[in-house]
C-alpha positions in Angstrom: 137.9 253.4 158.4 134.3 254.4 158.7 131.6 252.9 156.4 129.7 255.4 154.4 126.1 254.9 153.2 125.4 256.5 149.9 121.7 255.7 149.7 120.6 259.3 149.4 122.9 259.7 146.4 121.4 256.7 144.7 117.9 257.9 145.4 118.7 261.2 143.9 120.2 259.6 140.8 117.1 257.5 140.3 114.8 260.4 141.1 113.1 258.3 143.8 111.9 259.3 147.2 112.5 257.3 150.4 108.8 256.7 150.6 108.7 255.2 147.1 111.7 253.0 147.9 110.1 251.9 151.2 106.9 250.8 149.3 108.9 248.9 146.6 111.3 247.2 149.0 108.7 246.5 151.8 110.6 248.2 154.6 109.4 251.0 156.8 110.5 254.5 156.1 112.0 254.6 159.6 114.3 251.6 159.0 115.4 253.0 155.6 116.0 256.3 157.2 118.2 254.7 159.9 120.2 253.0 157.1 120.4 256.2 155.0 121.8 258.2 157.9 124.4 255.6 158.7 123.0 254.8 162.1 122.2 251.2 161.3 124.4 248.6 163.1 124.0 246.2 160.2 122.0 245.3 157.1 120.7 241.9 156.0 121.9 240.7 152.6 118.3 240.1 151.5 117.5 243.7 152.4 120.6 245.0 150.5 119.7 242.9 147.5 116.1 244.2 147.5 117.3 247.8 147.6 119.8 247.2 144.8 117.2 245.5 142.7 114.8 248.5 143.0 117.6 251.1 142.5 119.3 249.0 139.7 122.7 249.2 141.4 125.4 247.2 143.1 126.0 247.0 146.9 129.2 249.0 146.3 127.1 251.9 144.9 125.4 252.1 148.3 128.0 251.1 150.8 131.6 252.5 150.7 134.5 252.9 153.0 135.8 256.4 153.6 
């Protein structure tokens, strides 16, 4: 079962750009882009927590299993 990253969907729902998320979370656009495209090998819990805090969502809103 492949893991699906729905970061682009959450960004669209919050009307937020990847650049804005990058600034608020403190990660580079490159690292967020790697996560968004599903090419990341892993994600740290503190990173996931920061993204969820900024986007006001739960980890399951961002990460799903197809």
